[in-house]
N, C-alpha and C positions, 0 to 999 in steps of 0.2 A: 504494500499499499504506499502511495506517495504521500508526502506531507507538504504543507505550505510553508515556506521560509520567509521570515520577515527580518530585514536588516535595519534595525532601529537606528535612525539617524543617518541612514545611508551608508553604513559601514558594517563589515563583518567583525569588527573588533580587533583586527590586526593593526600593527603599527604601520604608519606611513614609512614607505621604503623608497630609498634612492635607487633608481633604475639604472643599471650599468650593463654593459656588454651588447645590448641590442638598441642602445640609444646613444645619441651624440649631444654633449652638453649636459646641463643639469635638468633632470626629469625625476619627478617624484610620483609614486603611485599609492593610491588608497584602494585596496580591495573592498568592494561594495558587497559582493555575494561570493561565497565560496564557489569554485568551479563545480558545476552540477549539470548533468544532462547535456554536456557539449557547450553549455553557455559560460561566459566569463564576463563579469561586469567590474570595471574599474573606474574611479575618478583619476585622471592623469593631469598633473600639473607641470607645465613646461616653462623654464626660465626663458628669457629672450634668446633666440637662436637655437634652443633645445629642440630635438626632433627624434623621431623613431629612425631605425634603419629601414631599408627596403624589407618589405614582408608581405605575405598573403595569409588569407584566412580560408579555411576549407568551405564554409558555407557562406560567410560574409561578415561585415562589420557595419554598425551604425555608431556615429559620433555625434554627441549633442554638446555643442559648445555652451559652456556656462559662464565663462569669464574670459576677457582679453580677446586676442586676435591671433589667427595663425594661417597655416597653409595646409592643403591636402592635394597631392598629386599622384597620378599613376605613371607607369612606365612610359606611356605615350604623350605625356604632357597634359592630360585632361585634368581638370580640378581648378583650383584657385584659392583666393583668400577666403577665409571663414571667420565669423565673429559670433558674438553672443546671440543666442536663439536659433542659429543655423543647425540644421540636422543634415548629416551627410550619410549616404548609404554607399557602401563599397561592396560590389558583388564578390562572390567567392573566387578564389583563385586569381584575383586581380593584384598584380604587383603594385604596391603603393607606399607612401610614407606620409606622416603628418607631423606638425609641430608648430611652435610659436614663430611669430615674426621676429626680426632682429631688434625690434624696438618695444615689444610688449610681451608680457606673460600671456600664457593661455591655459585654460583648464577646460577639459571635456570629459564627459562620461562616455566611456567606450564599451559598447556591448558587442562582444565577439561570439560568433557561433562556429562550432567546428574547430579543428585543430589550427594551428598557425605554423608557418615556417619563416624563419628570419633569414634575411640575407645580409648583404654588405652594408656598410655605412652609406648614408647620403653624403656625398663629397661636398666640400665648400663651394666648388664650382656649381654643382647641381642646385644647392641651396641658393647661391647668388643668382642663378638663372630664374628660379621661382620668384625671388624677391623682384628682380628687374621686370619680369612678365607682369607682375601685379602692381608694382609702384612706379614703373618706368625706369630706364637706365640712368 
């Protein structure tokens, strides 16, 4: 028999953790719900310039921006600047990255379904191109 899980205050009680290895810059994560039935929910806090590595999700991912301003891009250059109130859907198996702009923090709730595969770092040049595309060179 399954049961309903309630994360009081939007957290599972785990401490905030510095995310390393699959992120560039300072990125902090708050697990919201324990991984269950292929779902993973985290609040992720990016310092200016902080970003994920390239990665994919087996089924997909939804990002809900709750503070600040950032970017999300796939391997083909699709995406753009995101801000408070924006909701982003990333289809399964889409190679992508997301993170803060160079001048603002960003926080989003990330709802991921299915496993994920982490790739290489988003280079400084790739990040600069995203910035220039959205803010002008």
